[in-house]
PDB file of N, CA, C and O in Angstrom:
ATOM      1  N   MET A   1       0.845  -1.178   0.000  1.00  0.00           N
ATOM      2  CA  MET A   1       0.000   0.000   0.000  1.00  0.00           C
ATOM      3  C   MET A   1       0.888   1.237   0.000  1.00  0.00           C
ATOM      4  O   MET A   1       1.877   1.307   0.730  1.00  0.00           O
ATOM      5  N   SER A   2       0.531   2.188  -0.808  1.00  0.00           N
ATOM      6  CA  SER A   2       1.245   3.453  -0.831  1.00  0.00           C
ATOM      7  C   SER A   2       0.233   4.585  -0.702  1.00  0.00           C
ATOM      8  O   SER A   2      -0.683   4.705  -1.516  1.00  0.00           O
ATOM      9  N   ILE A   3       0.398   5.398   0.305  1.00  0.00           N
ATOM     10  CA  ILE A   3      -0.514   6.501   0.576  1.00  0.00           C
ATOM     11  C   ILE A   3      -0.050   7.715  -0.234  1.00  0.00           C
ATOM     12  O   ILE A   3       1.132   8.059  -0.239  1.00  0.00           O
ATOM     13  N   VAL A   4      -0.996   8.350  -0.912  1.00  0.00           N
ATOM     14  CA  VAL A   4      -0.674   9.462  -1.809  1.00  0.00           C
ATOM     15  C   VAL A   4      -1.636  10.617  -1.553  1.00  0.00           C
ATOM     16  O   VAL A   4      -2.819  10.405  -1.287  1.00  0.00           O
ATOM     17  N   ILE A   5      -1.117  11.837  -1.635  1.00  0.00           N
ATOM     18  CA  ILE A   5      -1.958  13.035  -1.582  1.00  0.00           C
ATOM     19  C   ILE A   5      -1.871  13.724  -2.943  1.00  0.00           C
ATOM     20  O   ILE A   5      -0.779  14.028  -3.423  1.00  0.00           O
ATOM     21  N   ASP A   6      -3.021  13.965  -3.554  1.00  0.00           N
ATOM     22  CA  ASP A   6      -3.080  14.721  -4.801  1.00  0.00           C
ATOM     23  C   ASP A   6      -2.867  16.189  -4.458  1.00  0.00           C
ATOM     24  O   ASP A   6      -3.764  16.836  -3.917  1.00  0.00           O
ATOM     25  N   GLN A   7      -1.701  16.714  -4.765  1.00  0.00           N
ATOM     26  CA  GLN A   7      -1.355  18.079  -4.391  1.00  0.00           C
ATOM     27  C   GLN A   7      -2.242  19.122  -5.074  1.00  0.00           C
ATOM     28  O   GLN A   7      -2.395  20.229  -4.557  1.00  0.00           O
ATOM     29  N   ASP A   8      -2.823  18.792  -6.212  1.00  0.00           N
ATOM     30  CA  ASP A   8      -3.733  19.721  -6.883  1.00  0.00           C
ATOM     31  C   ASP A   8      -5.060  19.831  -6.134  1.00  0.00           C
ATOM     32  O   ASP A   8      -5.734  20.858  -6.209  1.00  0.00           O
ATOM     33  N   GLU A   9      -5.429  18.784  -5.419  1.00  0.00           N
ATOM     34  CA  GLU A   9      -6.697  18.758  -4.689  1.00  0.00           C
ATOM     35  C   GLU A   9      -6.561  19.205  -3.235  1.00  0.00           C
ATOM     36  O   GLU A   9      -7.533  19.672  -2.641  1.00  0.00           O
ATOM     37  N   CYS A  10      -5.370  19.068  -2.657  1.00  0.00           N
ATOM     38  CA  CYS A  10      -5.155  19.417  -1.255  1.00  0.00           C
ATOM     39  C   CYS A  10      -5.362  20.922  -1.046  1.00  0.00           C
ATOM     40  O   CYS A  10      -4.810  21.747  -1.774  1.00  0.00           O
ATOM     41  N   ILE A  11      -6.174  21.258  -0.031  1.00  0.00           N
ATOM     42  CA  ILE A  11      -6.433  22.671   0.278  1.00  0.00           C
ATOM     43  C   ILE A  11      -5.697  23.111   1.546  1.00  0.00           C
ATOM     44  O   ILE A  11      -5.839  24.253   1.984  1.00  0.00           O
ATOM     45  N   GLY A  12      -4.915  22.211   2.130  1.00  0.00           N
ATOM     46  CA  GLY A  12      -4.119  22.573   3.298  1.00  0.00           C
ATOM     47  C   GLY A  12      -4.915  22.757   4.567  1.00  0.00           C
ATOM     48  O   GLY A  12      -4.541  23.570   5.412  1.00  0.00           O
ATOM     49  N   CYS A  13      -5.999  22.028   4.725  1.00  0.00           N
ATOM     50  CA  CYS A  13      -6.856  22.188   5.901  1.00  0.00           C
ATOM     51  C   CYS A  13      -6.248  21.574   7.167  1.00  0.00           C
ATOM     52  O   CYS A  13      -6.693  21.865   8.277  1.00  0.00           O
ATOM     53  N   GLU A  14      -5.246  20.736   6.996  1.00  0.00           N
ATOM     54  CA  GLU A  14      -4.510  20.094   8.087  1.00  0.00           C
ATOM     55  C   GLU A  14      -5.294  19.005   8.827  1.00  0.00           C
ATOM     56  O   GLU A  14      -4.816  18.515   9.850  1.00  0.00           O
ATOM     57  N   SER A  15      -6.461  18.616   8.357  1.00  0.00           N
ATOM     58  CA  SER A  15      -7.219  17.592   9.081  1.00  0.00           C
ATOM     59  C   SER A  15      -6.468  16.264   9.120  1.00  0.00           C
ATOM     60  O   SER A  15      -6.484  15.582  10.145  1.00  0.00           O
ATOM     61  N   CYS A  16      -5.815  15.887   8.030  1.00  0.00           N
ATOM     62  CA  CYS A  16      -5.082  14.622   8.021  1.00  0.00           C
ATOM     63  C   CYS A  16      -3.898  14.665   8.986  1.00  0.00           C
ATOM     64  O   CYS A  16      -3.575  13.664   9.625  1.00  0.00           O
ATOM     65  N   VAL A  17      -3.255  15.826   9.088  1.00  0.00           N
ATOM     66  CA  VAL A  17      -2.113  15.987   9.997  1.00  0.00           C
ATOM     67  C   VAL A  17      -2.568  15.867  11.447  1.00  0.00           C
ATOM     68  O   VAL A  17      -1.887  15.249  12.265  1.00  0.00           O
ATOM     69  N   GLU A  18      -3.708  16.449  11.763  1.00  0.00           N
ATOM     70  CA  GLU A  18      -4.241  16.381  13.124  1.00  0.00           C
ATOM     71  C   GLU A  18      -4.669  14.963  13.487  1.00  0.00           C
ATOM     72  O   GLU A  18      -4.469  14.521  14.619  1.00  0.00           O
ATOM     73  N   ILE A  19      -5.256  14.252  12.530  1.00  0.00           N
ATOM     74  CA  ILE A  19      -5.759  12.901  12.776  1.00  0.00           C
ATOM     75  C   ILE A  19      -4.639  11.877  12.796  1.00  0.00           C
ATOM     76  O   ILE A  19      -4.667  10.943  13.598  1.00  0.00           O
ATOM     77  N   CYS A  20      -3.657  12.041  11.925  1.00  0.00           N
ATOM     78  CA  CYS A  20      -2.642  11.006  11.728  1.00  0.00           C
ATOM     79  C   CYS A  20      -1.246  11.619  11.532  1.00  0.00           C
ATOM     80  O   CYS A  20      -0.679  11.538  10.443  1.00  0.00           O
ATOM     81  N   PRO A  21      -0.697  12.230  12.587  1.00  0.00           N
ATOM     82  CA  PRO A  21       0.589  12.930  12.445  1.00  0.00           C
ATOM     83  C   PRO A  21       1.779  12.015  12.165  1.00  0.00           C
ATOM     84  O   PRO A  21       2.828  12.491  11.733  1.00  0.00           O
ATOM     85  N   GLU A  22       1.637  10.720  12.402  1.00  0.00           N
ATOM     86  CA  GLU A  22       2.736   9.810  12.091  1.00  0.00           C
ATOM     87  C   GLU A  22       2.835   9.497  10.599  1.00  0.00           C
ATOM     88  O   GLU A  22       3.804   8.879  10.157  1.00  0.00           O
ATOM     89  N   VAL A  23       1.839   9.919   9.828  1.00  0.00           N
ATOM     90  CA  VAL A  23       1.823   9.659   8.387  1.00  0.00           C
ATOM     91  C   VAL A  23       1.838  10.952   7.575  1.00  0.00           C
ATOM     92  O   VAL A  23       2.392  10.980   6.476  1.00  0.00           O
ATOM     93  N   PHE A  24       1.245  12.008   8.092  1.00  0.00           N
ATOM     94  CA  PHE A  24       1.115  13.266   7.346  1.00  0.00           C
ATOM     95  C   PHE A  24       1.740  14.433   8.102  1.00  0.00           C
ATOM     96  O   PHE A  24       1.738  14.462   9.332  1.00  0.00           O
ATOM     97  N   GLU A  25       2.274  15.390   7.353  1.00  0.00           N
ATOM     98  CA  GLU A  25       2.710  16.659   7.924  1.00  0.00           C
ATOM     99  C   GLU A  25       2.529  17.728   6.855  1.00  0.00           C
ATOM    100  O   GLU A  25       2.310  17.425   5.682  1.00  0.00           O
ATOM    101  N   MET A  26       2.624  18.980   7.282  1.00  0.00           N
ATOM    102  CA  MET A  26       2.505  20.073   6.325  1.00  0.00           C
ATOM    103  C   MET A  26       3.854  20.288   5.647  1.00  0.00           C
ATOM    104  O   MET A  26       4.902  20.045   6.245  1.00  0.00           O
ATOM    105  N   ASP A  27       3.823  20.746   4.390  1.00  0.00           N
ATOM    106  CA  ASP A  27       5.065  21.004   3.658  1.00  0.00           C
ATOM    107  C   ASP A  27       5.803  22.189   4.280  1.00  0.00           C
ATOM    108  O   ASP A  27       5.299  22.819   5.209  1.00  0.00           O
ATOM    109  N   ASP A  28       6.978  22.484   3.776  1.00  0.00           N
ATOM    110  CA  ASP A  28       7.816  23.542   4.345  1.00  0.00           C
ATOM    111  C   ASP A  28       7.142  24.910   4.321  1.00  0.00           C
ATOM    112  O   ASP A  28       7.415  25.754   5.175  1.00  0.00           O
ATOM    113  N   ASP A  29       6.266  25.128   3.349  1.00  0.00           N
ATOM    114  CA  ASP A  29       5.546  26.399   3.259  1.00  0.00           C
ATOM    115  C   ASP A  29       4.300  26.426   4.134  1.00  0.00           C
ATOM    116  O   ASP A  29       3.701  27.484   4.326  1.00  0.00           O
ATOM    117  N   GLY A  30       3.901  25.262   4.670  1.00  0.00           N
ATOM    118  CA  GLY A  30       2.701  25.180   5.494  1.00  0.00           C
ATOM    119  C   GLY A  30       1.418  25.294   4.700  1.00  0.00           C
ATOM    120  O   GLY A  30       0.365  25.607   5.256  1.00  0.00           O
ATOM    121  N   GLU A  31       1.501  25.040   3.390  1.00  0.00           N
ATOM    122  CA  GLU A  31       0.339  25.232   2.526  1.00  0.00           C
ATOM    123  C   GLU A  31      -0.370  23.935   2.142  1.00  0.00           C
ATOM    124  O   GLU A  31      -1.582  23.931   1.924  1.00  0.00           O
ATOM    125  N   LYS A  32       0.376  22.838   2.059  1.00  0.00           N
ATOM    126  CA  LYS A  32      -0.185  21.563   1.612  1.00  0.00           C
ATOM    127  C   LYS A  32       0.308  20.447   2.527  1.00  0.00           C
ATOM    128  O   LYS A  32       1.395  20.530   3.100  1.00  0.00           O
ATOM    129  N   ALA A  33      -0.499  19.412   2.654  1.00  0.00           N
ATOM    130  CA  ALA A  33      -0.081  18.238   3.416  1.00  0.00           C
ATOM    131  C   ALA A  33       0.796  17.354   2.534  1.00  0.00           C
ATOM    132  O   ALA A  33       0.623  17.293   1.317  1.00  0.00           O
ATOM    133  N   ILE A  34       1.730  16.679   3.170  1.00  0.00           N
ATOM    134  CA  ILE A  34       2.571  15.712   2.473  1.00  0.00           C
ATOM    135  C   ILE A  34       2.578  14.410   3.270  1.00  0.00           C
ATOM    136  O   ILE A  34       2.294  14.397   4.468  1.00  0.00           O
ATOM    137  N   VAL A  35       2.903  13.331   2.593  1.00  0.00           N
ATOM    138  CA  VAL A  35       2.987  12.016   3.227  1.00  0.00           C
ATOM    139  C   VAL A  35       4.428  11.803   3.683  1.00  0.00           C
ATOM    140  O   VAL A  35       5.365  11.958   2.899  1.00  0.00           O
ATOM    141  N   ILE A  36       4.599  11.444   4.959  1.00  0.00           N
ATOM    142  CA  ILE A  36       5.947  11.190   5.478  1.00  0.00           C
ATOM    143  C   ILE A  36       6.180   9.704   5.737  1.00  0.00           C
ATOM    144  O   ILE A  36       7.305   9.291   6.019  1.00  0.00           O
ATOM    145  N   ASN A  37       5.119   8.899   5.641  1.00  0.00           N
ATOM    146  CA  ASN A  37       5.247   7.457   5.838  1.00  0.00           C
ATOM    147  C   ASN A  37       4.255   6.760   4.904  1.00  0.00           C
ATOM    148  O   ASN A  37       3.186   6.326   5.335  1.00  0.00           O
ATOM    149  N   ALA A  38       4.614   6.657   3.632  1.00  0.00           N
ATOM    150  CA  ALA A  38       3.701   6.177   2.589  1.00  0.00           C
ATOM    151  C   ALA A  38       3.298   4.719   2.753  1.00  0.00           C
ATOM    152  O   ALA A  38       2.291   4.293   2.187  1.00  0.00           O
ATOM    153  N   ASP A  39       4.059   3.950   3.510  1.00  0.00           N
ATOM    154  CA  ASP A  39       3.753   2.528   3.675  1.00  0.00           C
ATOM    155  C   ASP A  39       3.092   2.213   5.007  1.00  0.00           C
ATOM    156  O   ASP A  39       2.993   1.046   5.386  1.00  0.00           O
ATOM    157  N   SER A  40       2.647   3.221   5.711  1.00  0.00           N
ATOM    158  CA  SER A  40       2.039   3.019   7.020  1.00  0.00           C
ATOM    159  C   SER A  40       0.755   2.200   6.925  1.00  0.00           C
ATOM    160  O   SER A  40      -0.001   2.309   5.960  1.00  0.00           O
ATOM    161  N   THR A  41       0.533   1.393   7.929  1.00  0.00           N
ATOM    162  CA  THR A  41      -0.718   0.635   8.043  1.00  0.00           C
ATOM    163  C   THR A  41      -1.523   1.122   9.251  1.00  0.00           C
ATOM    164  O   THR A  41      -2.411   0.419   9.734  1.00  0.00           O
ATOM    165  N   ALA A  42      -1.216   2.306   9.727  1.00  0.00           N
ATOM    166  CA  ALA A  42      -1.903   2.865  10.899  1.00  0.00           C
ATOM    167  C   ALA A  42      -3.402   2.997  10.631  1.00  0.00           C
ATOM    168  O   ALA A  42      -3.823   3.354   9.531  1.00  0.00           O
ATOM    169  N   ASP A  43      -4.192   2.702  11.657  1.00  0.00           N
ATOM    170  CA  ASP A  43      -5.647   2.795  11.536  1.00  0.00           C
ATOM    171  C   ASP A  43      -6.107   4.213  11.217  1.00  0.00           C
ATOM    172  O   ASP A  43      -7.148   4.402  10.587  1.00  0.00           O
ATOM    173  N   CYS A  44      -5.338   5.206  11.646  1.00  0.00           N
ATOM    174  CA  CYS A  44      -5.757   6.590  11.444  1.00  0.00           C
ATOM    175  C   CYS A  44      -5.723   7.014   9.978  1.00  0.00           C
ATOM    176  O   CYS A  44      -6.315   8.033   9.622  1.00  0.00           O
ATOM    177  N   VAL A  45      -5.040   6.250   9.120  1.00  0.00           N
ATOM    178  CA  VAL A  45      -4.973   6.608   7.694  1.00  0.00           C
ATOM    179  C   VAL A  45      -6.372   6.589   7.076  1.00  0.00           C
ATOM    180  O   VAL A  45      -6.742   7.511   6.349  1.00  0.00           O
ATOM    181  N   ASP A  46      -7.143   5.550   7.361  1.00  0.00           N
ATOM    182  CA  ASP A  46      -8.500   5.466   6.808  1.00  0.00           C
ATOM    183  C   ASP A  46      -9.364   6.615   7.300  1.00  0.00           C
ATOM    184  O   ASP A  46     -10.170   7.159   6.544  1.00  0.00           O
ATOM    185  N   GLU A  47      -9.199   6.985   8.561  1.00  0.00           N
ATOM    186  CA  GLU A  47      -9.962   8.113   9.102  1.00  0.00           C
ATOM    187  C   GLU A  47      -9.558   9.414   8.406  1.00  0.00           C
ATOM    188  O   GLU A  47     -10.408  10.254   8.111  1.00  0.00           O
ATOM    189  N   ALA A  48      -8.270   9.575   8.147  1.00  0.00           N
ATOM    190  CA  ALA A  48      -7.800  10.775   7.447  1.00  0.00           C
ATOM    191  C   ALA A  48      -8.370  10.832   6.031  1.00  0.00           C
ATOM    192  O   ALA A  48      -8.779  11.896   5.565  1.00  0.00           O
ATOM    193  N   ILE A  49      -8.396   9.690   5.351  1.00  0.00           N
ATOM    194  CA  ILE A  49      -8.961   9.630   3.998  1.00  0.00           C
ATOM    195  C   ILE A  49     -10.431  10.033   4.016  1.00  0.00           C
ATOM    196  O   ILE A  49     -10.877  10.805   3.169  1.00  0.00           O
ATOM    197  N   GLU A  50     -11.179   9.510   4.981  1.00  0.00           N
ATOM    198  CA  GLU A  50     -12.610   9.815   5.080  1.00  0.00           C
ATOM    199  C   GLU A  50     -12.866  11.263   5.462  1.00  0.00           C
ATOM    200  O   GLU A  50     -13.888  11.831   5.077  1.00  0.00           O
ATOM    201  N   THR A  51     -11.960  11.865   6.210  1.00  0.00           N
ATOM    202  CA  THR A  51     -12.138  13.225   6.705  1.00  0.00           C
ATOM    203  C   THR A  51     -11.741  14.291   5.693  1.00  0.00           C
ATOM    204  O   THR A  51     -12.225  15.420   5.768  1.00  0.00           O
ATOM    205  N   CYS A  52     -10.872  13.952   4.751  1.00  0.00           N
ATOM    206  CA  CYS A  52     -10.377  14.933   3.782  1.00  0.00           C
ATOM    207  C   CYS A  52     -11.538  15.544   2.997  1.00  0.00           C
ATOM    208  O   CYS A  52     -12.263  14.822   2.312  1.00  0.00           O
ATOM    209  N   PRO A  53     -11.723  16.865   3.087  1.00  0.00           N
ATOM    210  CA  PRO A  53     -12.870  17.494   2.416  1.00  0.00           C
ATOM    211  C   PRO A  53     -12.802  17.461   0.896  1.00  0.00           C
ATOM    212  O   PRO A  53     -13.835  17.553   0.233  1.00  0.00           O
ATOM    213  N   ASN A  54     -11.610  17.332   0.334  1.00  0.00           N
ATOM    214  CA  ASN A  54     -11.474  17.309  -1.125  1.00  0.00           C
ATOM    215  C   ASN A  54     -11.143  15.929  -1.679  1.00  0.00           C
ATOM    216  O   ASN A  54     -10.854  15.782  -2.867  1.00  0.00           O
ATOM    217  N   GLU A  55     -11.186  14.917  -0.811  1.00  0.00           N
ATOM    218  CA  GLU A  55     -10.888  13.551  -1.211  1.00  0.00           C
ATOM    219  C   GLU A  55      -9.539  13.474  -1.931  1.00  0.00           C
ATOM    220  O   GLU A  55      -9.400  12.797  -2.949  1.00  0.00           O
ATOM    221  N   ALA A  56      -8.544  14.186  -1.375  1.00  0.00           N
ATOM    222  CA  ALA A  56      -7.224  14.264  -1.996  1.00  0.00           C
ATOM    223  C   ALA A  56      -6.303  13.119  -1.613  1.00  0.00           C
ATOM    224  O   ALA A  56      -5.245  12.952  -2.220  1.00  0.00           O
ATOM    225  N   ILE A  57      -6.687  12.320  -0.607  1.00  0.00           N
ATOM    226  CA  ILE A  57      -5.820  11.238  -0.136  1.00  0.00           C
ATOM    227  C   ILE A  57      -6.317   9.908  -0.658  1.00  0.00           C
ATOM    228  O   ILE A  57      -7.515   9.627  -0.639  1.00  0.00           O
ATOM    229  N   SER A  58      -5.385   9.093  -1.123  1.00  0.00           N
ATOM    230  CA  SER A  58      -5.739   7.751  -1.577  1.00  0.00           C
ATOM    231  C   SER A  58      -4.643   6.772  -1.188  1.00  0.00           C
ATOM    232  O   SER A  58      -3.530   7.161  -0.835  1.00  0.00           O
ATOM    233  N   LYS A  59      -4.987   5.497  -1.262  1.00  0.00           N
ATOM    234  CA  LYS A  59      -3.985   4.462  -0.999  1.00  0.00           C
ATOM    235  C   LYS A  59      -4.198   3.293  -1.921  1.00  0.00           C
ATOM    236  O   LYS A  59      -3.455   2.314  -1.858  1.00  0.00           O
TER     237      LYS A  59
END
C-alpha cells in the first residue's frame, strides 16, 4: 500500500495531519499536506482519507 496526496486537490486544511501525524505533515511552506510514511498501516490513515474534504488522499 502506498498513501498518496493529490497536491492539486489538497487545500491545506490540516485535518489529516491532526488525525494522523505519524503519516502526514505540512510542507515547508505550510500550505499543503505531504505524506511522510507512505507505507504506514496505521488505523488513522482510513480516518484521514474519510475526513479529507477534497478527497485528496488515496492508498
